[in-house]
Each structure stands twice: as C-alpha cells, then as structure tokens.
C-alpha positions in Angstrom: 4.1 -2.2 -9.6 4.4 0.7 -12.0 2.8 0.7 -15.4 5.0 0.1 -18.4 2.5 -0.2 -21.3 -1.1 0.7 -21.5 -3.7 0.5 -24.3 -7.0 2.3 -23.8 -9.7 1.4 -26.4 -7.0 1.2 -29.1 -8.0 0.4 -32.7 -6.0 0.2 -35.9 -7.9 0.6 -39.2 -6.4 0.1 -42.7 -8.7 1.2 -45.5 -12.1 0.2 -44.4 -11.0 -2.8 -42.4 -10.3 -2.8 -38.6 -7.3 -5.0 -38.1 -7.0 -4.5 -34.3 -9.3 -3.5 -31.5 -10.7 -2.2 -29.5 -8.0 -3.4 -27.2 -7.4 -2.5 -23.5 -4.1 -3.8 -22.2 -2.0 -3.0 -19.1 1.5 -4.3 -18.6 3.4 -3.6 -15.4 7.0 -3.9 -14.5 8.2 -7.5 -13.7 5.3 -9.0 -15.7 6.1 -11.4 -18.5 3.4 -11.4 -21.2 2.9 -13.6 -24.2 0.7 -12.7 -27.2 -0.9 -15.7 -28.9 -3.4 -16.1 -31.7 -3.9 -17.4 -35.3 -2.5 -15.7 -38.4 -4.2 -12.4 -39.0 -5.2 -12.1 -35.3 -3.5 -8.7 -34.9 -0.4 -9.8 -33.0 2.1 -8.0 -35.3 0.0 -4.8 -35.3 0.0 -4.8 -31.5 3.7 -5.4 -31.5 4.3 -2.5 -33.9 2.3 -0.2 -31.6 4.3 -1.2 -28.5 7.5 -0.7 -30.5 6.4 2.9 -31.6 6.6 1.8 -35.2 2.9 2.8 -35.9 0.3 4.9 -34.3 -3.3 3.9 -33.4 -6.2 5.0 -35.5 -8.1 5.7 -32.3 -7.5 5.2 -28.6 -4.5 6.0 -26.4 -1.2 4.1 -26.3 1.0 5.0 -23.3 4.5 3.6 -23.2 6.8 4.3 -20.2 4.6 7.2 -19.2 4.7 8.7 -22.6 1.7 9.0 -24.8 2.3 7.9 -28.4 1.6 10.8 -30.7 2.5 13.4 -28.0 6.1 12.5 -27.4 9.4 12.3 -29.3 9.6 8.6 -30.3 13.3 9.0 -31.0 13.9 9.6 -27.3 11.5 6.9 -26.3 12.8 4.1 -28.5 16.2 3.6 -26.7 14.2 2.7 -23.6 12.6 -0.2 -25.5 14.5 -3.4 -26.4 13.2 -5.0 -29.6 14.0 -8.2 -31.6 12.2 -9.0 -34.8 13.1 -10.8 -38.0 13.0 -7.5 -39.9 15.9 -6.2 -37.8 18.4 -8.4 -39.5 18.0 -6.8 -42.9 20.1 -3.6 -42.3 22.9 -5.4 -40.3 26.1 -5.7 -42.3 27.2 -9.3 -42.7 30.7 -8.4 -41.7 29.7 -6.7 -38.5 31.5 -8.2 -35.5 29.1 -9.7 -32.9 30.6 -7.7 -30.0 30.2 -4.5 -32.0 26.7 -5.2 -33.0 25.7 -5.6 -29.3 27.6 -2.6 -28.1 26.2 -0.3 -30.9 22.7 -0.8 -29.5 23.6 1.7 -26.8 23.6 4.3 -29.5 20.4 2.9 -31.2 22.4 2.3 -34.4 23.4 -0.6 -36.6 27.0 -0.7 -37.8 29.9 0.5 -35.8 31.3 3.8 -36.9 33.1 6.4 -34.8 31.4 5.8 -31.4 33.4 5.6 -28.3 33.0 2.5 -26.1 34.7 1.9 -22.7 35.4 -1.2 -20.7 32.0 -1.1 -19.1 30.3 -1.3 -22.5 32.4 -4.3 -23.5 31.9 -6.0 -20.1 28.2 -5.6 -20.3 28.0 -6.8 -23.9 30.1 -9.9 -23.0 27.9 -10.6 -19.9 24.8 -10.6 -22.1 26.4 -12.8 -24.7 27.3 -15.2 -21.9 23.7 -15.1 -20.6 22.4 -16.0 -24.1 25.1 -18.7 -24.6 27.0 -17.0 -27.5 30.0 -15.5 -25.8 32.4 -17.6 -27.9 31.1 -15.8 -31.0 32.1 -12.3 -29.9 34.6 -11.9 -32.7 32.6 -13.7 -35.4 31.0 -11.9 -38.2 27.2 -11.7 -37.9 26.6 -13.1 -41.4 28.4 -16.3 -40.5 26.1 -17.2 -37.6 23.2 -19.7 -37.8 19.6 -18.4 -37.5 19.5 -19.6 -33.9 22.8 -17.9 -33.0 21.6 -14.7 -34.7 18.5 -14.7 -32.6 20.5 -15.0 -29.4 22.8 -12.2 -30.4 19.9 -9.9 -31.2 18.3 -10.5 -27.8 21.6 -9.6 -26.2 21.7 -6.5 -28.3 18.1 -5.6 -27.3 19.1 -5.9 -23.6 22.3 -3.8 -24.0 20.9 -0.4 -23.2 19.1 -1.8 -20.1 15.6 -1.2 -21.5 12.5 -0.8 -19.4 10.4 -2.8 -21.9 11.6 -5.8 -23.9 9.6 -6.9 -27.0 10.4 -10.2 -28.6 8.8 -11.2 -31.9 8.8 -15.1 -32.2 12.2 -15.5 -30.7 12.2 -19.3 -31.0 10.8 -19.4 -34.6 12.8 -21.5 -37.0 15.0 -23.1 -34.3 15.6 -26.8 -34.1 14.4 -28.7 -31.0 17.7 -28.4 -29.1 18.1 -24.7 -30.0 14.5 -23.9 -29.0 14.8 -25.6 -25.7 18.1 -24.0 -24.9 16.8 -20.5 -25.8 13.6 -21.0 -23.7 15.7 -22.1 -20.7 17.7 -18.8 -21.0 14.5 -16.7 -21.4 13.1 -18.4 -18.3 16.2 -17.5 -16.3 15.9 -13.9 -17.7 12.2 -13.8 -16.6 13.2 -14.9 -13.1 15.6 -12.0 -12.7 13.9 -9.2 -10.8 16.1 -6.7 -12.5 14.9 -7.8 -16.0 12.5 -5.5 -17.9 8.8 -6.2 -18.4 8.6 -8.5 -21.4 6.1 -9.0 -24.2 6.7 -12.0 -26.5 4.7 -12.9 -29.6 4.5 -16.5 -30.5 2.5 -18.8 -32.8 3.1 -22.0 -30.7 2.3 -22.7 -27.1 5.4 -24.9 -26.9 7.5 -21.8 -27.3 6.1 -20.0 -24.3 8.8 -19.6 -21.7 8.2 -21.1 -18.3 8.6 -17.7 -16.5 5.7 -16.1 -18.4 3.1 -14.6 -16.0 0.3 -13.2 -18.3 -1.2 -13.8 -21.7 -3.3 -12.1 -24.3 -5.2 -14.4 -26.7 -6.2 -12.6 -29.9 -8.5 -13.5 -32.8 -9.7 -11.3 -35.7 -8.1 -8.3 -34.0 -10.0 -8.7 -30.7 -9.2 -10.1 -27.3 -10.6 -13.6 -26.6 -9.0 -13.8 -23.2 -6.5 -11.8 -21.2 -4.9 -12.1 -17.7 -3.0 -14.7 -15.7 -1.5 -17.1 -18.1 -3.0 -20.3 -16.6 -6.5 -18.8 -17.0 -6.0 -17.6 -20.6 -4.2 -20.6 -22.3 -7.0 -23.1 -21.8 -8.6 -25.6 -24.2 -11.9 -23.7 -24.3 -10.2 -20.3 -25.1 -7.8 -21.7 -27.7 -10.7 -23.6 -29.4 -12.7 -20.4 -29.6 -9.8 -18.4 -30.9 -8.7 -20.9 -33.6 -12.2 -22.1 -34.6 -11.2 -25.8 -34.1 -11.3 -28.0 -31.0 -8.0 -27.8 -29.3 -6.7 -29.7 -26.3 -4.2 -27.8 -24.0 -2.2 -29.4 -21.3 0.2 -27.9 -18.8 3.3 -29.7 -17.6 6.2 -28.5 -15.5 5.5 -24.9 -16.3 5.2 -25.5 -20.0 2.1 -25.5 -22.3 1.4 -28.0 -25.1 -1.5 -27.9 -27.6 -2.9 -30.2 -30.3 -6.1 -30.2 -32.4 -8.6 -32.9 -31.7 
C-alpha cells in the first residue's frame, strides 16, 4: 500500500511549551485511523498538521508525497477532505445543501458563478444518499440540525474524491440514534475499497467506527501507543494515557470504556 501521510520526528512548540511530539506516524491507503486521548493531548494540533493548517516546529510532514513547507498547500488541499466544527462558521445559512456539497469541487464555500454539470449533481446526490440526507438537497443549511449538518459536511468532504479524509469528532453532540446511524454509515464507507485513507479524532471510544483499523493514543503531546486498533485501545494503555484506571471491552467490533 502506498503512503498517504507521514510524520518524521514531528514537534510543535508554542512559546516555551512543546504541545506535540516528537511524533512518528505513517498512514497508508485503505487504512482507517482513529486518534484518541484526553483534553490537551495534542489531537487537534496533529489534525491541523495533517490538514496543512499549520507547520511543524521541527521534523518532516509528508502528505500525499508532498513535504509541508516545500509545496503549494493551495494545490494540495483539494486532495484532502476535511470536516471540523470550525468549517460551519463561513457557510451562509441560506446556502442550499446540494450547492454546498458541489462547491467543494472548487474548494470554496458559497456558490457563485461556477459551472456544474450533471455528473457533479449526480455525485453530490449519491454522497448525500450514502450519508442519509438526500431528502435535504434543497433545504437551506442553516435550517438543519447539528447531526444533519455533520452528515452534509462529510458528503462535502468526499465530493472532490479526496485521497485523505480527516474527520474531527464527527459524532460529537449527536443523540444516541443519530450517533449510531452515522457510525453505521462511516463503517460502510470504511469497508469500501475505493474510499480514501481516513483519520478520525474522537474523545469517546464508543464513537470509534467498526471499520477502523489503526489507532494512535496520545497523552501530553506524546504517543502512548500506536498500531493495530485492538492492540492500542486496551485497558492498560487507556489507564496510562488518562491517569485513572479504565476498563475497556470490545464487542461486535465496537469499543466501550468506563473508569473503575
């Protein structure tokens, strides 16, 4: 499998404080990664590096064979699908759902004078169907619930057929039914061999999709464990990362955790 994302001795320093690293990470195509850890562990910083939003203080970040700091990020970013809570801020409330998804092909927010053809609309509708929100195609984005917005944004992230998909807490804030439905759809996406390599940040093991293959457990900016998901998300590793005794159990491809 070809390499999609690679961190070599990467660190990020703010002021006199090292908030991430040194981290070594290699993500290959068809792998589905989850990044887990307590608040302040460095998850968001790692996500920002992978999204080309920031540069490392030291070390080398290689994304889709391009070295961060030695490439044009504006050419690289359309190859990366991203969903994060900060993305909703610049989206006009009156933007139609179908337009919001299609405009991702131009890496813009807000339809203007772009030309779209039947293929663009067909792909957008197919993705909305996959995420269970096709019936909202003509709705205004501002009228959707938080869960509906998350699904639309994932469809938008997939629209340009990215080679790397980054999802920042996709199930956060959803009710139980909404969370389970979204996780089911993410699992189907993970099982599709044509889907891009995926990196998901989550705070809760219950929100890890069944199709996940690898995990990185962070604490205080450093790796506690990394590798095959069953070997990383264990009671011993979680207890070490969170500083409290945690029991983890695995059932039907899903993980569950509680403090003892």
